[in-house]
N, C-alpha and C positions, 0 to 999 in steps of 0.2 A: 536838239537837246542843248540846254544851256551849256556854256565852256566849262562851269565848274561841275557838270554832271556827265556821267558816262555809264555805259553798260559793261559790267565785269562778269566773267565767269572764272571762279577760281579754279586753279589746278593744284595748289598745294597750301600748306599752313607755314606761316613764319614762326619764329620762336615765341612771339607774344600771342599767337592763337589766331592772328588775322588771316583771312584768306587772301591768297596772292594771285593775281590775274593780270594778263597783259592787254592793253588797248593798242591803238595804232601808234601812239607816240610816248608811252609811259607804262611803267609797272605799277599797278595799284594794289595797297594793302587795305583790306576791308574788314572791319569788326564784325565778327559773327557770321561769316560767309565760309562754308565748308567747301573742300573740293568737290567739284561737280555741280554746285549751286551757282545760280545767276541772279544778278540783282541790278537795278539802277542805283548808282552810288553818287552821292554828294561828296566832292573833294574837300577835306578840311585843311590840307597841308601839302604843299608841294615842295620837294627838296630843291634848294637852289643850286646844288652841286651835281645831282645826276637825275636821270628821268624816273624817280620814284615818288609816288604820292600816296597818302593816307586819307581814307574816307569812311563814311557810313552809309548804311543802307538806307535808301528813300523808299524804294519799293522792291519787293522780292518778285522774280519773274521765273516761273516755273516751279516744279516740285522740290522738296527738300531732299538732301541726300539720304540715302538708305542707311548711312554710317552716322547720322545724327542721333544722339541720345540725351536724355536728361542729366545734366550735371549732378554729381553726388553732393556737392558743397552748396549751402545756402548763400555764400559770398561770392559764388562764381561770376566773373565778368566784372567785379567790382574791385577785388582784392588784388588783383594782378598775379596770383598764384595759380598753378595748375591750369594753364590756359588751353589744354587740349581737353580737358574733362568732357566737352560736349562732342567728342569724336569717340565712336565705338573703339573699344580696346584694340581688337585685331587690326582695325585700320590705323590705329596709332603705332603699332609694332611695324607695320608695312611702310608707314611714313618714316620711321626711325631707320629702318634698314636702307630706304632710299637715300636719306641724308649721309649714312656712312658710304654708300656707294658712290654718291657725287662727290663727297670730300676725298675719297681716295682714288678717283677716276684717274689721275695722272700717273699714279703709282701702278695701278692695275694694267694701264695701257702700255707700260714698258716691261712688265713682268712677264716671263716666258713660261711660267709654271701653270698658267691659266686658273689661278686661285680666285675663288668667288667668296663674296660676303655671305656669311651663313644667315639664317633666319635669326631674328632677335630672340634672345632667351627671355620669356615673359616673366614678370614678377610673379610670386606665389600669390600675392594680395595686391589689389588696385586701391583699396582703402584701408586706413588704419595701419599702414605700414611704417610711417615715420616715428623714430624713436626720439625725435627732439622737436619741440615747438618754440618757435621764436616770435615774440609778440612785441609790437611798438606801442607805447603808452600814449594815449591821446584823450581828449574830451569831447563829449556831444555838445551840441548847441545849448542843451539845458544843464551843462556842468556836470555830467556823469562821466565816470572813468571808462575808458574803453581800451581794450587789449585786441590789438589786431595788426594790420599791414597797411603801408602806404597805398593809396590808390595809384595806378599808373600815371607816371608824369606829374605827381603832385606831393604834397606833404599832408594831404587829408587822410586821417586814419580810419580805415574801414574795420569794423568789428569782425574778427574771425573766430570767435567763440562759437563752437558748433561745427568747427572744421571737421570733415570726415576723413582727412588723410592722415592726420596725427593718430597714435594709439589712444583708444578711448580714455584711458586714465590720464593722459596729458591734457586733454580737453577738460576733464573733470577738475584737475588741479588747477588749470589756468583760471577756471571759473571761481575756484576758492580763492585764488590769489587776488583777483578782481575785488571779490567782497571783502577780504582782509584789508587790502589797500584802501578801499573806500572807508571802511570802519576806522583806520588809522589816519584819515585824512592826509594821506600821502598824495601830494599833487602831481599830476602828469607833467612832464617838462614840455616847454614850448620851444621849438627850435628857432623861431623867429625872435622871440623877446629874450631867450636864453635864461627863462626863469621856470621854477618848478623843480620837482624832485626826482620821479621816477621816470626813466627813459625807456628801458626795455625790460622784459621778462623773458627768461628762458626756462623752459621745463623739459628735463631729461628723464628718460625712463630705461631701466634695465631690468628685465624680468618683472618682479612685482614691486621694485623699488623705484622711488622718484626723487630727483634733486631739482630745487628750484634756484634759479639765479636772478637777483634783482640787480639790474644796472641803473646806478643813480648818480645825480650830480655831486660833486663834493660839497660838503657841509649840510647833507641831508640829515635830518633829526635821527640820532640814534634810537630814541624813545619810540618814535614812529616804526621804525624798522623792527624793533623788538615786539612792538604790538602785532605786527604781521607775522612774525615768528611764532609768536604765542598761538595765534589763531590757526596757522598751518600744522602746529605740532599735534592738533586734534585729528588730523588725517592719518590713517594707519600706514599709507603708501609712502608717506613723506619721510624720507631718511636724512635729508639735510636741506638747509637754506644757506646760501652764500651771498654776500654783497660785493659787487665791484664798483668802484667809483670811476666815472668817465666824463671827462668835460670836452672831449675832442669834438671837432666839427666836421671830420671827414667821413662820417657814416660808419666807421668801426663800432661793433657792438661790444665786442670784448678785445680791446687792443693787445697785441703781443706784448707778453711781460706783465700783464696786470697782476695786481695782487688782490686775492679773494679772501674776505673775512667771513669766517664761519660763524653764524648766529644760532644755528640749530643742527644737532646731529654731526654728520660728516661732511666734508668738503669733496667728496667724490663718490662715484657709483663704481660697481664692479661689472665690466664687460667680459664676455668670453670671446676670445679670438683664437681659432683653431683649438678650441677646447681649453684653452689656458686663461686663467683669470687675470685681467689688466684693468688697474685703477684709471678711471677716466674723470677729469676734474671740469671745472667750468668752461676751460678754452680748448681742450684737446679735440681734434677732429676725429670723428667716427662717421662712417657711412650711415645715412639715416634708414636705409632699408637693410636691417640686420640679416634677415634670411637670404635675399638675394645677394648681398655682399659676401657672405660665406660662401655661397655656391660659386661665385666669381673667383674668390681667392682659392678655393679648392681646384677650380679648373686651371688656374695658373700654375699651381703646383704639378697638376698632371701633365700639362703642356712642357714643363720644364725637364720631364723625363729624368727624374732624379734617381740616382744610384748611390750605393754606400761610397763614400769618399768624394761625392760631387760637392765642388766649391761653388757658392752662389754669392752674387753681390746684389743687394736690394737697394736701388736708389729711390729717394723720396719715400722713405719707409713708413713714416707717420708713427702709429702706435703699434705697428707690426702686424697689421691684418695679413699681408702676404708673406713677410719674412718668417713669421711663427708657422705658417703653413709648410714653408719650404723646410724649415728646422725639423718639424714633426714628421716631414716625409723622409728625412735622412740626410740632408744637406747641411754643410757647414757654412754658415751665413755671416756676411758682413753687411749690416743695415746701416744706411746713412740717412740721416734726417736732420733738417735745419733747426727745428723746435726742440729746445733743451728739455723742456718738461716732458714732451713726448719720449725723447731718448731715455730719460730717466725711468720713466713708467715701463718702457719696453725692456730695458736693462734688468729692471727688478722682476719683471714676469718671466723673462727667459732664465734668470739665475734659479728662481724659485721652482721652475719647471725642469731645470737641469738640461736645457737645450743648448746646442752648440751655435748660438747666435751672439754676435759682438755687435752691440749698439754703438754708433759713432755719431757724435755731434758734428755737422758740417753741411756747407752748402754744395750740393752736387755740381753746381755750375762754377764753384770757385774753391776747389778742395786745395789744401796746403800739400806739399810734397811729402810731408809726415803721414798724413792721412791717406793719401794715394798709396803709400808704401803698404799700409796696414790692409789695403784691399787686396794686394798680391798680384801677381802677373798672370795675365790671362785665365781668368775663372772659367768655369764649365758654362755658366749661363749668368747672365745679368737681367734683372727685372727692373723696369723704370715705370713709375706711375706719377708722372709729373702733373702740375696744376693744368687748368684748362688751356692757358696759352701754350703749352707743349714745352719742348726741351730748349734751353737756352743754348747759345753757342758754346759756352763753356761745359755744360752738361753733355752736349753732343760730342764735343771733342774727348771728354772723359770716357764715354761709351766707346768711342773708336779706339782710344788708347788701350783700354781693357781688352778689347778684341776678342771677345767670347765668341765662340761658334754658334751660339744660340742666344738670341735676345727676346724676351717677352715684354712687350710694350702694352701697358694698360693705360688707356685714354679716356678722360671725360669730355674732350673737345675734338670732334671727328675733323674739323677743318685745320687745326693745328697739327693733328696726327698725320693728315695727308701730306703736309708740307715736310714734317720731319721723315715721314717714309721715303719721299723723294731724295731728300739729302742722304739718308742712309743707303739708299739703293745706289748712290754713286760710289760708295765705299764697300759695295758687294753684298750689302744685306737684302734678302729677298723675302717677302712674306709666303708662309706656306699655309697658315691658318689665320682667319679673320672671323672672330665670333662677338657680335654685339650682345650686350646684357642690358635689359631695362630695370634700372634701379629707382627710376622716379615716374611711375605711370602719372598720366595726366599732363606731362610736360613734354617738352621737345628734346629734353636731355637724354643722352644715351652713352653708356660706357662700352668701350670696344677692347677686346683682347687681340693682339696680333702677334703671331709668333714669327720671328725672323731667322733665317739661317744664312750662313756663309761657309 
């Protein structure tokens, strides 16, 4: 067999949905090869730094996996999203559990309680679950507007209208937006030439209400934007249209601190977190799988074992998905969040609901002495829900300084979670419950709740 060809049998999937298998001298990632499948593969790229290579199937050898299914989305394999859609859902859940087990292997090896990683809690729905759609604006070869996503490793925009993962009303409104933008002659922005107007479209849904966000280059014609607003006003679900100017080149869609101009209706939607209305604007983060996020937050409150008088600290609080559940369950909560808009919305929501929750603006990794004093000494429980990269050294130091007997760690990055748990184990914290939740079916992503005691 030629040196750029080899036989590969996949044993697992990587984050990009490629099958991964070992040959005699390298690990090969193969597009559209599921675990258990074998193929003759042509190597397209060899890493110069490690024995990893990437390739495509030249010829399939043997039967297809019993777990291979027809992907739900028409753009699967081209848009770069939901890269596990061709894998049956039970097999996805098993693979996510294995990912968590591998990521936490070091801490499980030194733990004496014999705790096991629980089966992944499945999502109530595997399609139509996303409450937000994000679209890149582009143009076809015949100069028609496209709303979609960048193809993997390129700036070629793949049309994703018809996506089965977003709530049906989101796809419907996105189709309206494309038509309205075409009618207004709103030109798609070109990243290479830095010309054009429309860069991104965001469509958010809450209940039966929808908000549309147009992210445009500065100097975009107000008259064109108003034409789009007038068109969208005819749709009964649209409650608001806002415009955000963005000239940055770093890939940020809605840069922190961006000012949103309301062209139609309201500049926010109302989400319910722990049964409490919370206003959500263009930039605030909300978990895209509403039903599963609610189940996960409720489970965090259960694991905190709250009683009257319990004092809780919620770090990386966001809009309060966890903190509001803790307060509703009877805890007095100090919630720390770096985004000031989210802090303001959480503070208003807690005040309106009459809950004992204090929302504090601050970076959990670099809190002032004044804010640390507001958290109090040795709370009963601390909940942390850091970004994918895990806890910074400063945030970990704060957690140890608070010295709560119970910590509940909510992670969206298993590998970072594993490193943090090893570091916390050195200070006496051991896991007694590890429960993964699937909030993003069709992808490698998995959330994990870990309760730690000392």
